[in-house]
BAMAR-266239 format. One record per residue (C-alpha): x, y, z. Coordinates in Angstrom, 1 decimal, m for minus. Each point is the difference from the previous one (the first is absolute). Example, Ala and Ser with C-alpha at 12.3 -4.5 7.8 and 13.67 -1.06 7.14 Angstrom:
REM BAMAR-266239
[atom [12.3,m4.5,7.8]]
[atom [1.4,3.4,m0.7]]
//
This chain:
REM BAMAR-266239
[atom [m41.4,58.9,m27.6]]
[atom [m0.9,m3.4,m1.7]]
[atom [3.4,0.5,m2.4]]
[atom [1.6,0.8,3.3]]
[atom [m0.5,m3.4,1.3]]
[atom [0.4,m1.6,m3.3]]
[atom [3.6,1.5,0.2]]
[atom [0.3,m1.2,3.7]]
[atom [m0.7,m3.5,m1.1]]
[atom [2.1,0.0,m3.1]]
[atom [3.3,1.3,2.3]]
[atom [m1.0,m2.4,2.7]]
[atom [m0.2,m2.7,m2.6]]
[atom [3.2,1.2,m1.8]]
[atom [2.0,0.3,3.8]]
[atom [m1.1,m3.6,0.5]]
[atom [1.7,m1.1,m3.5]]
[atom [3.0,1.7,0.8]]
[atom [0.4,m1.7,3.3]]
[atom [m0.5,m3.3,m1.7]]
[atom [2.3,0.2,m2.8]]
[atom [2.2,1.4,2.7]]
[atom [m0.4,m3.0,2.3]]
[atom [0.4,m2.6,m3.1]]
[atom [3.0,1.9,m1.5]]
[atom [1.5,m0.8,3.4]]
[atom [m0.7,m3.5,0.1]]
[atom [0.9,m0.4,m3.7]]
[atom [3.4,1.7,1.2]]
[atom [0.4,m3.0,2.7]]
[atom [m0.8,m2.4,m2.4]]
[atom [2.6,1.3,m2.1]]
[atom [2.8,m0.1,2.5]]
[atom [m1.1,m3.4,0.8]]
[atom [0.2,m1.6,m3.5]]
[atom [3.2,1.7,m0.1]]
[atom [1.0,m2.0,3.1]]
[atom [m1.4,m3.2,m1.5]]
[atom [3.2,m1.1,m1.6]]
[atom [1.7,0.4,2.9]]
[atom [m2.1,m1.8,2.2]]
[atom [m0.3,m3.1,m2.6]]
[atom [4.2,0.0,0.6]]
[atom [m0.6,0.3,4.0]]
[atom [m2.3,m2.8,0.2]]
[atom [1.6,m2.2,m2.2]]
[atom [3.3,0.6,2.0]]
[atom [m2.0,m1.1,3.2]]
[atom [m1.3,m3.1,m1.7]]
[atom [4.0,m0.8,m1.1]]
[atom [0.6,0.6,4.0]]
[atom [m2.3,m2.6,0.5]]
[atom [1.0,m2.5,m2.0]]
[atom [3.6,0.5,1.1]]
[atom [m1.2,m0.6,3.6]]
[atom [m1.6,m3.0,m1.0]]
[atom [2.8,m1.6,m1.7]]
[atom [2.1,0.5,2.9]]
[atom [m2.3,m1.9,1.8]]
[atom [m0.3,m3.0,m1.9]]
[atom [3.6,0.2,m0.7]]
[atom [0.6,m0.2,4.3]]
[atom [m2.5,m2.3,0.8]]
[atom [0.5,m3.7,m0.2]]
[atom [m3.6,m1.3,m0.3]]
[atom [m0.7,0.2,m3.7]]
[atom [m3.7,m1.8,m0.4]]
[atom [m2.2,2.8,0.7]]
[atom [0.3,2.5,m3.2]]
[atom [m2.3,2.1,1.3]]
[atom [1.0,3.0,2.0]]
[atom [m1.6,1.6,3.2]]
[atom [1.8,3.0,0.5]]
[atom [m0.3,3.1,2.1]]
[atom [1.7,2.4,m2.0]]
[atom [m0.9,3.5,1.0]]
[atom [3.0,1.2,2.2]]
[atom [2.8,m1.0,m2.7]]
[atom [m1.7,1.8,m2.5]]
[atom [1.1,4.1,m1.1]]
[atom [m1.8,2.8,m0.3]]
[atom [m1.6,0.7,m2.9]]
[atom [m3.5,1.1,m0.7]]
[atom [m0.2,3.5,1.5]]
[atom [m2.8,1.6,m1.4]]
[atom [m2.1,m2.4,1.8]]
[atom [0.5,1.5,3.5]]
[atom [m1.2,3.3,m1.2]]
[atom [m3.6,m1.5,m0.4]]
[atom [0.6,m2.7,2.6]]
[atom [2.1,2.3,2.7]]
[atom [0.0,m2.2,2.6]]
[atom [2.2,m2.6,m2.0]]
[atom [2.9,2.4,0.7]]
[atom [0.4,m2.1,3.2]]
[atom [m0.6,m3.3,m1.3]]
[atom [2.4,0.4,m2.9]]
[atom [m0.3,m4.1,m1.0]]
[atom [m3.8,0.0,0.5]]
[atom [0.2,0.4,m4.1]]
[atom [1.6,m3.2,m0.5]]
[atom [m2.3,m3.2,0.2]]
[atom [0.0,m2.1,3.4]]
[atom [0.0,m3.1,m1.6]]
[atom [0.9,m1.4,m3.0]]
[atom [m0.3,m3.7,m1.6]]
[atom [1.6,m0.7,m3.1]]
[atom [2.3,0.4,m1.9]]
[atom [0.3,3.6,m0.9]]
[atom [m0.8,m0.4,m4.1]]
[atom [0.7,2.9,m1.7]]
[atom [0.3,0.7,m3.8]]
[atom [m3.0,m1.1,m1.3]]
[atom [m3.0,1.1,m2.5]]
[atom [m2.9,0.3,2.4]]
[atom [m0.2,0.0,3.9]]
[atom [m3.4,m0.3,1.7]]
[atom [m0.8,1.5,3.3]]
[atom [m2.5,m1.4,2.3]]
[atom [m0.8,1.3,3.2]]
[atom [m2.2,m1.8,2.5]]
[atom [m1.0,0.5,3.9]]
[atom [m2.1,m1.6,2.1]]
[atom [m3.4,m0.2,m0.4]]
[atom [m2.9,m1.0,2.3]]
[atom [m2.3,m2.4,m2.1]]
[atom [2.6,m1.5,m3.1]]
[atom [3.0,m0.1,m1.4]]
[atom [0.2,m0.4,m3.5]]
[atom [4.1,0.0,m0.4]]
[atom [0.4,m3.3,m0.8]]
[atom [m2.2,m0.3,m2.8]]
[atom [1.1,3.2,m1.5]]
[atom [3.6,m1.6,m0.2]]
[atom [m1.2,m3.3,m1.4]]
[atom [m2.0,2.2,m2.8]]
[atom [3.5,2.0,m0.6]]
[atom [2.2,m3.3,m0.3]]
[atom [m3.1,m1.6,m2.3]]
[atom [1.6,m1.0,m3.1]]
[atom [2.9,1.9,0.4]]
[atom [3.2,m1.3,m2.3]]
[atom [3.2,m0.3,1.5]]
[atom [0.6,2.3,m2.3]]
[atom [m2.0,2.9,1.1]]
[atom [0.9,m1.0,3.9]]
[atom [4.0,0.4,m0.4]]
[atom [m1.1,3.7,m1.8]]
[atom [m2.2,1.3,3.1]]
[atom [m0.2,m0.1,4.0]]
[atom [m3.1,0.6,1.6]]
[atom [0.2,1.9,3.8]]
[atom [m2.1,m0.5,2.7]]
[atom [m0.3,2.7,2.4]]
[atom [m1.8,m0.9,3.4]]
[atom [m0.5,3.2,0.6]]
[atom [m0.2,m1.1,4.0]]
[atom [2.0,1.1,3.0]]
[atom [m0.7,m2.9,1.7]]
[atom [2.7,m2.8,m0.1]]
[atom [m2.3,m2.8,1.0]]
[atom [m1.8,0.8,m2.8]]
[atom [2.3,0.7,m2.3]]
[atom [1.9,m3.5,0.4]]
[atom [m3.2,m1.6,m0.7]]
[atom [m1.0,1.3,m3.2]]
[atom [3.9,m0.7,m0.7]]
[atom [0.2,m3.3,1.0]]
[atom [m3.7,m0.7,m2.2]]
[atom [1.2,1.4,m3.0]]
[atom [3.4,m2.0,0.5]]
[atom [m1.6,m3.8,0.8]]
[atom [m2.4,1.0,m3.2]]
[atom [3.0,1.6,m2.4]]
[atom [2.8,m1.3,0.7]]
[atom [1.9,m0.3,m3.1]]
[atom [m1.3,3.3,m1.4]]
[atom [1.4,1.3,3.7]]
[atom [3.6,m1.7,m0.5]]
[atom [m0.2,0.7,m3.6]]
[atom [0.0,4.0,0.3]]
[atom [m3.4,0.5,m1.9]]
[atom [m1.8,0.8,3.5]]
[atom [1.1,2.0,3.2]]
[atom [m1.9,1.2,3.1]]
[atom [1.0,3.2,1.7]]
[atom [m1.7,1.8,3.4]]
[atom [0.7,3.7,1.1]]
[atom [1.8,1.0,3.1]]
[atom [m2.9,1.1,2.4]]
[atom [2.1,3.3,0.6]]
[atom [m1.0,0.5,m4.0]]
[atom [m3.5,1.4,0.8]]
[atom [m1.1,3.0,1.6]]
[atom [m2.1,0.9,2.7]]
[atom [m3.5,m0.8,m1.3]]
[atom [m2.2,1.3,2.5]]
[atom [0.1,3.6,m0.6]]
[atom [m0.7,0.0,m3.6]]
[atom [m2.3,2.7,m1.4]]
[atom [m3.6,m1.0,m1.1]]
[atom [m0.2,0.5,m4.0]]
[atom [m2.9,m0.5,m2.9]]
[atom [m2.6,m0.5,2.9]]
[atom [1.6,m3.7,0.9]]
[atom [0.2,m1.5,3.3]]
[atom [2.8,0.0,1.9]]
[atom [0.8,m3.9,m0.4]]
[atom [m0.5,0.5,m3.7]]
[atom [2.5,3.3,0.1]]
[atom [2.6,m2.5,1.9]]
[atom [m0.4,m2.7,m2.5]]
[atom [0.6,1.9,m2.8]]
[atom [2.6,1.9,0.9]]
[atom [1.9,m3.4,1.2]]
[atom [m0.4,m1.1,m3.2]]
[atom [1.4,2.7,m1.9]]
[atom [3.6,m0.4,2.1]]
[atom [m0.4,m3.8,m0.5]]
[atom [m0.5,0.1,m3.6]]
[atom [3.1,2.8,0.0]]
[atom [2.2,m2.4,2.0]]
[atom [m0.9,m2.8,m2.5]]
[atom [1.0,2.1,m3.3]]
[atom [3.1,1.1,1.4]]
[atom [1.4,m3.7,1.0]]
[atom [m1.4,m1.0,m3.3]]
[atom [1.2,2.8,m2.1]]
[atom [4.0,m1.4,m0.9]]
[atom [m1.2,m3.3,m0.4]]
[atom [m1.1,0.3,m3.9]]
[atom [m1.2,1.6,m2.9]]
[atom [m3.6,0.3,0.8]]
[atom [m2.1,0.0,3.1]]
[atom [m3.8,m1.4,0.2]]
[atom [m2.0,0.6,2.9]]
[atom [m2.5,m2.5,1.6]]
[atom [m1.5,m0.9,2.6]]
[atom [m0.6,m2.9,2.8]]
[atom [m3.6,m1.4,m1.4]]
[atom [0.1,0.3,m3.7]]
[atom [0.5,m2.9,m2.6]]
[atom [1.7,0.0,m3.9]]
[atom [m0.2,m0.7,m3.6]]
[atom [2.3,m3.1,m0.8]]
[atom [1.8,2.4,m2.3]]
[atom [0.5,2.7,2.0]]
[atom [3.3,0.4,m0.6]]
[atom [0.2,m0.4,m3.2]]
[atom [m2.9,2.4,m0.8]]
[atom [1.5,2.4,2.4]]
[atom [3.4,0.3,m1.7]]
[atom [m1.7,m0.2,m3.6]]
[atom [m2.4,2.7,0.9]]
[atom [3.1,2.3,1.5]]
[atom [2.1,m0.5,m3.4]]
[atom [m2.9,1.4,m2.0]]
[atom [0.0,3.1,1.3]]
[atom [1.5,2.8,m2.3]]
[atom [m0.8,3.0,2.4]]
[atom [1.8,1.0,3.5]]
[atom [m2.2,m1.7,2.6]]
[atom [m0.2,0.3,4.0]]
[atom [m2.6,m3.0,0.9]]
[atom [m1.1,m2.8,m2.2]]
[atom [m3.2,m1.3,1.7]]
[atom [m1.1,m4.0,m0.1]]
[atom [m2.9,0.6,2.0]]
[atom [m2.4,2.6,0.4]]
[atom [m0.4,m0.5,3.8]]
[atom [1.9,2.3,2.8]]
[atom [3.4,m0.7,0.0]]
[atom [0.1,m3.0,m1.6]]
[atom [1.9,m1.6,m3.0]]
[atom [2.0,3.8,m0.3]]
[atom [3.0,m0.5,m2.0]]
[atom [3.4,2.7,0.5]]
[atom [3.1,0.5,m1.4]]
[atom [2.1,m0.9,3.3]]
[atom [1.8,3.6,m0.7]]
[atom [m2.5,2.0,0.5]]
[atom [m0.9,m1.5,3.3]]
[atom [1.9,2.4,2.4]]
[atom [m2.1,3.3,m2.2]]
[atom [m3.1,m1.9,1.3]]
[atom [0.9,m1.1,3.2]]
[atom [1.0,3.7,1.3]]
[atom [m3.2,1.4,m1.8]]
[atom [m2.2,m3.3,2.8]]
[atom [1.8,1.4,2.3]]
[atom [m0.5,3.4,m0.5]]
[atom [m3.2,m0.5,0.6]]
[atom [m0.5,m3.8,1.9]]
[atom [m2.7,1.7,2.8]]
[atom [m1.9,1.9,m2.3]]
[atom [m1.6,m2.5,m2.3]]
[atom [m0.1,m3.8,m1.4]]
[atom [2.5,m1.5,m1.8]]
[atom [m1.6,0.3,m3.6]]
[atom [m1.5,3.4,0.5]]
[atom [4.3,1.1,0.5]]
[atom [0.7,m1.8,m2.8]]
[atom [m2.8,1.9,m2.4]]
[atom [1.4,3.5,1.4]]
[atom [3.2,m1.2,m1.0]]
[atom [m0.6,m0.3,m3.8]]
[atom [m2.5,3.3,0.5]]
[atom [3.1,1.7,1.1]]
[atom [2.4,m1.5,m2.5]]
[atom [m2.2,0.6,m3.2]]
[atom [m2.9,2.5,1.1]]
[atom [m0.7,3.3,m1.4]]
[atom [m1.5,1.8,2.9]]
[atom [m1.3,2.7,m2.9]]
[atom [m2.2,m2.9,m1.7]]
[atom [m3.0,m2.2,0.8]]
[atom [m0.3,m3.3,1.7]]
[atom [m0.8,m1.7,m3.4]]
[atom [3.4,1.3,m1.3]]
[atom [2.0,m1.5,3.3]]
[atom [m1.6,m3.1,m0.5]]
[atom [0.8,m0.2,m3.6]]
[atom [4.1,1.0,1.3]]
[atom [m0.4,m2.1,2.7]]
[atom [m1.1,m3.5,m2.4]]
[atom [3.6,0.6,m1.3]]
[atom [2.0,m1.0,2.5]]
[atom [m2.5,m2.0,1.8]]
[atom [m0.4,m2.9,m2.5]]
[atom [m2.7,m2.8,0.4]]
[atom [0.1,m3.0,m1.5]]
[atom [m3.0,m2.5,m0.7]]
[atom [m0.8,m2.4,0.9]]
[atom [0.9,0.1,3.8]]
[atom [2.6,m2.4,1.6]]
[atom [m0.9,0.3,3.1]]
[atom [m3.2,m1.1,2.0]]
[atom [m0.7,1.3,3.7]]
[atom [m1.7,m3.1,2.2]]
[atom [0.2,1.2,3.2]]
[atom [m3.1,0.4,1.8]]
[atom [1.4,1.7,3.4]]
[atom [2.1,3.0,0.2]]
[atom [3.2,0.4,1.6]]
[atom [m2.2,3.0,1.4]]
[atom [m1.8,m1.8,3.0]]
[atom [m3.7,m0.6,m0.2]]
[atom [0.2,1.5,m4.3]]
[atom [m1.9,m2.5,m2.2]]
[atom [1.5,0.3,m3.7]]
[atom [m1.6,m1.5,m2.7]]
[atom [1.6,1.3,m2.8]]
[atom [0.9,m1.9,m3.3]]
[atom [1.5,1.4,m3.2]]
[atom [m2.3,m0.4,m3.0]]
[atom [2.7,0.0,m2.1]]
[atom [1.9,m3.1,1.1]]
[atom [m2.7,m1.9,m1.9]]
[atom [m0.7,m4.1,0.7]]
[atom [2.8,m2.4,1.2]]
[atom [1.3,m2.9,m2.0]]
[atom [m0.8,m2.9,2.7]]
[atom [1.2,m2.8,m2.0]]
[atom [1.5,m1.6,m3.0]]
[atom [m1.2,m2.3,m1.8]]
[atom [1.9,m3.1,m1.5]]
[atom [m1.5,m3.1,m2.3]]
[atom [1.2,m2.8,2.7]]
[atom [m0.5,m3.7,m1.4]]
[atom [m3.0,m1.9,1.2]]
[atom [0.2,m0.9,3.7]]
[atom [m2.1,m0.7,3.5]]
[atom [1.0,2.6,2.9]]
[atom [m0.2,m0.6,3.3]]
[atom [0.4,2.2,3.2]]
[atom [0.2,m0.5,4.0]]
[atom [m0.6,4.0,m0.2]]
[atom [m3.4,1.4,1.7]]
[atom [m0.9,1.7,m3.4]]
[atom [m1.8,4.1,m0.2]]
[atom [m3.0,0.6,m1.8]]
[atom [0.6,m1.3,m4.1]]
[atom [3.7,0.3,0.0]]
[atom [0.0,m3.3,m0.4]]
[atom [3.5,m2.0,m0.7]]
[atom [m1.8,m1.4,m3.6]]
[atom [m0.6,3.6,m1.2]]
[atom [4.1,1.5,0.4]]
[atom [0.8,m3.6,m1.7]]
[atom [m2.6,0.8,m3.1]]
[atom [1.2,3.8,0.3]]
[atom [m3.5,1.3,0.7]]
[atom [0.7,1.8,3.4]]
[atom [2.7,m0.4,3.1]]
[atom [0.3,m2.7,2.8]]
[atom [m0.8,1.4,3.9]]
[atom [m0.2,m1.8,2.7]]
[atom [0.4,0.4,3.9]]
[atom [3.3,m0.6,1.8]]
[atom [1.7,m2.7,m0.8]]
[atom [1.1,m2.5,2.9]]
[atom [3.2,m2.4,m0.1]]
[atom [m1.2,m2.9,m1.9]]
[atom [m2.5,1.6,m2.7]]
[atom [0.8,m0.4,m3.7]]
[atom [m1.3,1.2,m3.3]]
[atom [0.4,m3.1,m2.1]]
[atom [0.0,0.1,m4.3]]
[atom [m0.9,m3.8,m1.0]]
[atom [0.4,m0.7,m4.0]]
[atom [m2.8,m1.9,m1.4]]
[atom [3.2,m1.9,m1.9]]
[atom [3.9,0.1,0.6]]
[atom [2.1,2.8,m1.3]]
[atom [2.5,1.3,m1.0]]
[atom [0.5,3.7,1.7]]
[atom [3.4,2.2,m0.9]]
[atom [m1.0,2.8,2.3]]
[atom [m2.6,1.0,2.7]]
[atom [m0.8,3.8,1.3]]
[atom [m2.1,0.7,2.9]]
[atom [m0.8,4.0,1.4]]
[atom [m1.9,0.5,3.2]]
[atom [m1.6,3.2,1.2]]
[atom [m1.4,2.7,m2.4]]
[atom [0.0,4.0,m0.3]]
[atom [m2.7,0.1,2.7]]
[atom [1.5,m2.0,2.2]]
[atom [3.4,m0.3,m0.2]]
[atom [0.5,m1.5,3.1]]
[atom [m1.9,m3.0,m0.2]]
[atom [3.0,m2.7,m1.5]]
[atom [1.0,m3.3,0.8]]
[atom [2.9,0.0,2.7]]
[atom [2.4,m2.9,0.6]]
[atom [m2.0,m2.6,m2.4]]
[atom [2.0,m2.0,m2.7]]
[atom [m0.8,m1.6,m3.2]]
[atom [m0.7,m3.7,m0.7]]
[atom [0.0,m2.3,m3.0]]
[atom [m1.5,m3.4,0.2]]
[atom [1.4,m2.4,m2.7]]
[atom [m2.3,m2.1,m2.1]]
[atom [2.4,m2.7,0.8]]
[atom [1.1,m0.3,3.3]]
[atom [2.6,m2.4,m0.7]]
[atom [2.0,2.4,m1.5]]
[atom [0.6,1.6,3.4]]
[atom [3.6,m2.2,0.5]]
[atom [1.3,1.8,m3.3]]
[atom [2.7,2.3,0.6]]
[atom [m1.6,2.7,m2.1]]
[atom [m2.8,m0.3,3.0]]
[atom [2.3,m0.8,2.9]]
[atom [1.3,3.7,0.0]]
[atom [m3.1,1.2,1.0]]
[atom [m2.0,m0.7,3.9]]
[atom [m2.8,m2.8,m0.2]]
[atom [m2.5,0.7,2.0]]
[atom [m1.8,m2.7,2.1]]
[atom [m3.2,m0.5,m2.5]]
[atom [2.8,0.0,m3.1]]
[atom [m0.5,3.6,m1.2]]
[atom [4.0,1.3,m1.2]]
[atom [0.6,4.2,1.8]]
[atom [1.1,1.3,m2.9]]
[atom [m0.4,4.2,0.7]]
[atom [m1.7,2.4,2.8]]
[atom [m1.5,3.4,0.2]]
[atom [1.8,3.2,0.2]]
[atom [m1.5,3.0,0.2]]
[atom [m3.2,m1.4,m0.9]]
[atom [1.4,m1.9,m3.0]]
[atom [0.9,m3.2,m0.6]]
[atom [1.4,m0.3,m3.6]]
[atom [2.8,m2.6,m2.1]]
[atom [0.7,m2.7,m2.3]]
[atom [m0.5,m4.0,0.7]]
[atom [2.7,m1.6,m1.6]]
[atom [m1.7,m3.4,0.3]]
[atom [0.7,m2.9,m2.1]]
[atom [m3.7,m1.5,0.3]]
[atom [m3.5,1.4,0.0]]
[atom [m2.0,1.6,2.8]]
[atom [m3.3,m1.4,1.7]]
[atom [m0.5,3.3,2.1]]
[atom [1.4,3.1,1.8]]
[atom [m0.5,1.1,3.3]]
[atom [0.3,3.4,2.3]]
[atom [0.9,m0.8,3.2]]
[atom [m0.5,1.9,3.2]]
[atom [2.8,m0.8,2.5]]
[atom [m1.0,2.2,3.2]]
[atom [m2.9,2.3,0.6]]
[atom [m0.7,2.8,m1.4]]
[atom [m1.1,3.9,1.6]]
[atom [m1.9,1.1,m3.6]]
[atom [m2.6,m1.3,m2.1]]
[atom [1.5,m1.3,m3.6]]
[atom [m0.4,0.7,m3.6]]
[atom [1.3,m1.8,m3.0]]
[atom [m0.4,3.3,m2.8]]
[atom [2.0,m2.1,m2.5]]
[atom [0.5,m4.1,m1.0]]
[atom [2.1,m1.2,m3.2]]
[atom [1.2,m3.3,m0.6]]
[atom [2.1,0.0,m3.3]]
[atom [m0.8,m3.4,m1.3]]
[atom [2.3,m1.6,m3.3]]
[atom [m2.2,m0.6,m2.9]]
[atom [m2.7,1.8,1.8]]
//
């Protein structure tokens, strides 16, 4: 009887294994078909984007107002139907054919770049981290790097008032980035989302969590499809991160070093942060997400996709992990750090930190000439002006108001050739100087009447305005015939944020 029972168990196990193999083979066939369609979808997406550009150009040519370079357009009803597979997984879209295209586009619809970065953002109950994230991403980016990338903010909300408020905040903080095309803002039509009221509970999650993760899967899918035809690589980010200053250079270098085929390069160990994909793979990846968008979180689905791609059901888990590691390659140290505390899921607190991110360089030291330093700002704790001038730490103070100043008075008059000031730092990239001018005081005030100095505006107390902060940085050459006694940074309007100086450099002739 014992032998008979053992045989029964073996038969049941064999039947289960056969069933699983059958399911995996069926899923594999579907993926192979989707992969086959990949090139076709890429061409169709490119055609859709070309149509957007054609419509934008037509509108720009027909308008008489050329002062506003950014475009806020509703183009959904003007685009042809391309992404037919999406209607199989989201059948409600058959009644809303335009719902797979953005409802709002702010930016210049830039294409042909090396790197496209996607940032989904939603309304949070406690605190938004979006502006800090953007300041961090643009921190220390060169013009060449800005010209070869595009950052897409996907406001994953359907409340028009909220979407417009986010768009206005971004445009007011980053007008040049919007105008140049390196920054775009999009939002989905309300009809893109299915009815979330009857979702099947899985994984023991609450109804709210199931709804949250299901919508998140659809948000990532929408953003990826929009981004796909814009560049060579797609980098998935979140709206509550900070980046290493050299992140773009590091990503390109690491990608170029890969000698084998890969599907994902990871630049953070957390969730869906810092995941790099080849744009040509995105239609396949999105199709897999849409197959199971109601079942599991996005990072789990991504791992399952890798399983289907490379794992053998007849091998053990260790072999599977080894195979997945060949196409999912981790870069160290991490280039992105999670900084948010309040999750986009209501009531969830997450103190997640990437231990491989390492410590941040918060200031840069320079050998400056002897000087006395003064400020009207209220200094925070030990972060004094003396410390940044001497290269020992950064300077940090509470929010400036109009009339506040930072002054460096040299112990003896000097011939200053160049100056450089950088505000903010990697941990607080938004704490920068706004509407602040750079002014110099000549050692001999009688020289103010010389032709070489009269081209500068002179303040009531005899300072010459020679420069200003732009995006948190002030730099320039000083072409004055005589020596300078002092350099002053003058705040011309109240600031809503605190201020950090993380770099102060004076290039002195002969010093």
